[in-house]
C-alpha positions as CSV (number, residue, x, y, z in Angstrom):
1,M,-5.7,7.3,19.9
2,T,-5.6,7.8,23.6
3,S,-4.1,11.2,24.6
4,D,-5.9,12.9,21.7
5,S,-9.2,11.1,22.2
6,G,-10.8,14.4,23.3
7,L,-10.6,15.5,19.7
8,F,-12.7,12.5,18.5
9,M,-16.4,12.7,17.6
10,D,-18.8,9.9,17.3
11,H,-20.9,11.6,14.6
12,P,-19.8,13.6,11.6
13,D,-20.8,17.1,10.6
14,I,-19.8,19.3,7.6
15,D,-16.7,20.5,9.4
16,C,-15.3,17.0,10.1
17,F,-12.9,14.6,8.5
18,P,-13.0,10.9,9.0
19,L,-10.3,9.5,11.3
20,Y,-8.5,6.9,9.3
21,E,-6.9,3.9,11.1
22,A,-4.2,1.6,9.9
23,K,-6.5,-1.4,9.8
24,Q,-8.6,0.3,7.1
25,I,-5.9,0.2,4.4
26,H,-4.0,-2.4,2.5
27,H,-1.7,-2.5,-0.6
28,F,-3.0,-0.1,-3.2
29,D,-6.4,-0.1,-1.3
30,H,-7.7,2.7,0.9
31,R,-11.1,0.9,1.3
32,W,-10.0,-2.3,3.0
33,A,-12.2,-2.1,6.1
34,S,-15.0,-0.1,7.5
35,Y,-16.8,0.4,10.9
36,N,-20.3,-0.4,11.9
37,K,-22.4,1.8,14.1
38,D,-21.5,-0.4,17.1
39,K,-17.8,0.3,16.4
40,S,-17.1,-3.2,15.1
41,I,-15.0,-3.5,12.0
42,W,-15.5,-5.6,8.9
43,D,-13.8,-6.0,5.6
44,A,-15.3,-4.2,2.6
45,T,-16.9,-6.5,0.1
46,L,-15.9,-6.8,-3.5
47,A,-19.3,-5.3,-4.6
48,E,-18.6,-2.3,-2.3
49,K,-15.1,-1.8,-3.7
50,Q,-16.6,-1.9,-7.2
51,D,-18.9,1.0,-6.3
52,H,-16.9,4.1,-7.1
53,D,-19.0,6.1,-4.6
54,F,-18.4,3.7,-1.7
55,C,-16.3,5.2,1.2
56,V,-15.3,3.4,4.3
57,V,-16.9,4.6,7.5
58,P,-14.5,5.5,10.4
59,R,-14.9,4.8,14.0
60,Y,-14.4,8.5,14.9
61,W,-14.4,11.9,13.2
62,V,-12.2,14.9,13.9
63,A,-12.5,18.6,13.2
64,K,-11.2,19.6,9.8
65,R,-9.4,22.6,11.3
66,S,-7.3,20.3,13.5
67,V,-6.2,18.3,10.5
68,I,-5.6,21.3,8.2
69,D,-3.6,23.1,10.9
70,K,-1.3,20.1,11.4
71,L,-0.8,19.6,7.7
72,A,0.1,23.3,7.4
73,E,2.9,22.8,9.9
74,M,4.2,20.1,7.6
75,K,3.9,22.4,4.6
76,W,1.6,19.8,3.0
77,D,-1.0,21.1,0.6
78,R,-2.0,17.9,-1.2
79,R,-5.5,16.7,-0.9
80,W,-4.4,13.1,-0.1
81,L,-2.0,11.4,2.3
82,I,0.3,8.4,2.3
83,G,0.7,6.2,5.3
84,W,1.7,2.7,6.4
85,R,0.6,0.2,9.1
86,D,2.7,0.3,12.2
87,I,1.3,-2.9,13.7
88,T,2.8,-5.9,11.8
89,S,5.1,-8.9,12.0
90,A,7.6,-10.7,9.9
91,H,5.4,-13.8,10.1
92,V,2.1,-12.6,8.6
93,L,0.8,-12.3,5.0
94,R,2.7,-9.1,4.3
95,T,4.9,-7.0,6.6
96,A,5.0,-3.6,4.9
97,I,1.5,-2.3,4.1
98,S,1.0,1.2,2.8
99,T,-1.1,3.2,0.4
100,V,-2.5,6.6,-0.6
101,F,-5.8,7.7,0.9
102,P,-8.0,10.8,0.9
103,L,-7.4,13.7,3.2
104,A,-8.3,12.7,6.7
105,G,-7.4,12.6,10.4
106,V,-5.1,9.7,11.1
107,G,-4.6,7.4,14.1
108,N,-1.1,7.1,15.5
109,Q,-0.7,3.5,14.4
110,M,-0.6,4.8,10.8
111,P,2.5,7.0,10.4
112,L,2.5,9.4,7.4
113,I,5.0,10.0,4.7
114,F,5.5,13.6,3.5
115,F,7.5,14.7,0.5
116,D,9.0,18.1,-0.2
117,K,8.3,20.2,-3.2
118,S,11.3,18.8,-5.1
119,H,9.5,15.5,-5.6
120,D,6.7,15.5,-8.2
121,C,3.8,13.2,-8.1
122,Q,5.2,10.8,-10.7
123,V,8.1,10.0,-8.3
124,I,5.7,9.8,-5.4
125,A,3.6,7.2,-7.3
126,S,6.9,5.3,-8.0
127,F,7.7,5.4,-4.3
128,I,4.3,3.9,-3.5
129,G,5.0,1.1,-6.0
130,N,8.4,0.6,-4.4
131,V,7.2,0.2,-0.8
132,S,4.3,-2.0,-1.9
133,S,6.6,-4.5,-3.7
134,L,7.5,-8.0,-2.6
135,V,11.2,-7.1,-2.7
136,Y,10.7,-4.2,-0.3
137,D,8.5,-6.5,1.9
138,F,11.3,-9.0,2.0
139,L,13.7,-6.3,3.2
140,A,11.3,-5.2,5.8
141,R,11.1,-8.7,7.2
142,Q,14.8,-8.6,7.9
143,K,14.4,-5.5,10.0
144,V,11.1,-6.2,11.9
145,G,11.8,-8.2,15.1
146,G,8.5,-7.6,17.0
147,N,5.1,-6.3,16.1
148,H,5.9,-2.8,15.0
149,L,7.1,-1.2,11.8
150,N,7.8,2.1,13.4
151,I,9.4,5.1,11.8
152,F,12.9,4.2,13.0
153,I,12.7,0.8,11.2
154,F,11.0,2.3,8.2
155,R,13.9,4.7,7.7
156,Q,16.3,1.8,7.6
157,I,14.7,-0.1,4.8
158,P,16.4,0.6,1.5
159,V,14.2,2.3,-1.1
160,L,15.2,3.2,-4.7
161,P,16.3,6.9,-5.0
162,P,14.4,9.3,-7.2
163,S,17.3,9.2,-9.7
164,T,16.2,5.6,-10.5
165,Y,13.1,6.8,-12.3
166,T,13.8,7.7,-15.9
167,Q,10.8,8.7,-18.0
168,A,10.6,5.2,-19.5
169,T,10.5,3.7,-16.0
170,I,7.8,6.2,-14.9
171,D,5.8,5.4,-18.0
172,F,5.7,1.7,-16.9
173,I,5.1,2.3,-13.2
174,Q,2.7,5.2,-13.0
175,P,-0.2,3.8,-15.1
176,R,-0.2,0.7,-13.0
177,V,0.0,2.4,-9.6
178,L,-2.8,4.8,-10.8
179,E,-5.1,2.0,-11.8
180,L,-4.5,0.1,-8.6
181,T,-5.1,3.1,-6.3
182,Y,-7.7,5.2,-8.1
183,T,-10.7,3.0,-7.6
184,A,-13.1,5.5,-6.0
185,H,-14.2,9.1,-6.5
186,D,-12.8,10.2,-3.1
187,L,-9.2,9.8,-4.6
188,K,-9.9,12.0,-7.6
189,P,-7.4,14.7,-6.3
190,W,-4.7,12.0,-6.4
191,A,-5.5,11.1,-9.9
192,E,-5.6,14.7,-11.0
193,D,-2.2,15.3,-9.5
194,L,-0.9,12.5,-11.7
195,G,-2.4,14.2,-14.7
196,Y,-5.3,11.9,-15.1
197,D,-8.8,13.3,-15.6
198,G,-10.7,10.1,-16.6
199,P,-13.1,7.9,-14.6
200,A,-12.0,5.8,-11.6
201,F,-10.9,2.3,-12.4
202,R,-12.9,-0.8,-11.8
203,F,-11.7,-2.9,-8.8
204,D,-11.1,-6.1,-10.7
205,P,-9.2,-8.7,-8.5
206,E,-7.9,-10.7,-11.5
207,R,-6.5,-7.7,-13.3
208,R,-5.1,-6.2,-10.1
209,S,-3.2,-9.4,-9.4
210,L,-1.6,-9.1,-12.9
211,L,-0.7,-5.5,-12.4
212,R,0.8,-6.1,-9.0
213,A,2.8,-9.1,-10.4
214,E,4.2,-6.8,-13.1
215,L,5.2,-4.2,-10.6
216,D,6.8,-6.8,-8.3
217,A,8.9,-8.2,-11.2
218,F,9.8,-4.7,-12.4
219,Y,10.9,-3.5,-8.9
220,A,13.0,-6.7,-8.5
221,H,14.8,-5.8,-11.7
222,L,15.2,-2.2,-10.5
223,Y,16.8,-3.5,-7.3
224,G,19.3,-5.4,-9.4
225,L,18.0,-8.9,-8.7
226,N,18.2,-11.7,-11.3
227,R,15.5,-14.3,-11.8
228,D,16.9,-16.8,-9.3
229,E,17.2,-14.2,-6.6
230,L,13.6,-13.2,-7.2
231,R,12.6,-16.9,-7.0
232,Y,14.5,-17.1,-3.6
233,I,12.5,-14.2,-2.3
234,L,9.2,-15.7,-3.4
235,D,10.1,-19.2,-2.0
236,P,13.7,-20.2,-0.9
237,A,12.9,-23.9,-1.2
238,D,12.2,-23.4,-4.9
239,V,15.9,-22.5,-5.4
240,M,17.6,-24.4,-2.5
241,G,15.5,-27.6,-2.5
242,P,12.5,-28.9,-0.5
243,D,14.5,-29.5,2.6
244,Y,15.8,-25.9,2.9
245,P,14.7,-24.6,6.3
246,S,14.2,-20.9,5.5
247,E,10.9,-19.4,4.5
248,T,9.9,-15.9,3.4
249,F,6.2,-15.6,2.5
250,R,4.9,-18.8,4.1
251,V,1.5,-17.3,5.1
252,L,1.0,-15.9,1.6
253,K,2.0,-19.2,0.0
254,N,-0.2,-21.3,2.3
255,N,-3.2,-19.0,1.9
256,E,-3.0,-19.1,-1.9
257,Q,-2.5,-22.8,-2.1
258,R,-5.7,-23.3,-0.1
259,Q,-7.6,-20.7,-2.1
260,F,-6.3,-21.3,-5.6
261,G,-4.6,-24.7,-5.4
262,E,-1.2,-23.1,-6.2
263,Y,1.2,-20.4,-5.0
264,R,-0.4,-18.0,-7.5
265,T,1.8,-14.9,-6.6
266,Q,4.9,-16.9,-7.4
267,R,3.6,-18.0,-10.8
268,L,2.3,-14.6,-11.8
269,V,5.4,-12.7,-10.7
270,L,7.8,-15.1,-12.5
271,E,5.6,-15.0,-15.6
272,A,5.7,-11.3,-15.5
273,W,9.5,-11.4,-15.2
274,D,9.8,-13.6,-18.2
275,R,7.5,-11.3,-20.3
276,L,9.4,-8.2,-19.3
277,F,13.0,-9.5,-19.1
278,G,13.2,-13.0,-20.4
């Protein structure tokens, strides 16, 4: 964002891609934040996210040829990308935040993940579900000591190998990841690569919470956890007693208690576990 700033343009033309920045994405959401004309940033509203034509506006634009040439070097011919937020902490809402987003230029604080031809899109969708799960986030918190989740740390966080994903497993994960990610027309290439040719899905916060809870419970099971170990990840005091000094997702818990009057994620994930594995 500094040494390559000479490539940035303030106004788009037909030969430009938007320059995506890490602060514009969140879990399963490539339309988290958008820029105003004065370069200030704001969170996209629910009404905007429920508009399938709504696209976030970048701060800058870059020439398509610059992006295409770089991707050619990586032997990447997909019409979408996967990246994660580098700026983070072990003491915020969530530490590991990544998603799929449309083809674009990308700022350096959002490293990208590339897959070789041996990995089909079903496995890639399962990978996205993996790195968006609470269990993965818990593991990331054990590694992140400062304010960066850089590529060296990212490579140390254990993910499930492709051999984990049987067809039955993929049949559970893929529809949920697809519905959570394909909420706008600009990600149609991603949906098509997953074999889906239907309309984009409605951005429904209540349903999205249920789908994410099911994925969180499912990935905890795939990692080999039992219910009490999942309870510990959600809230150690729930297992060890109220005086236990350790916390995991304190900010998430406190935010939800203020907003919903309960630690909603904990309830939804454990209810999902009981439905799936009880």
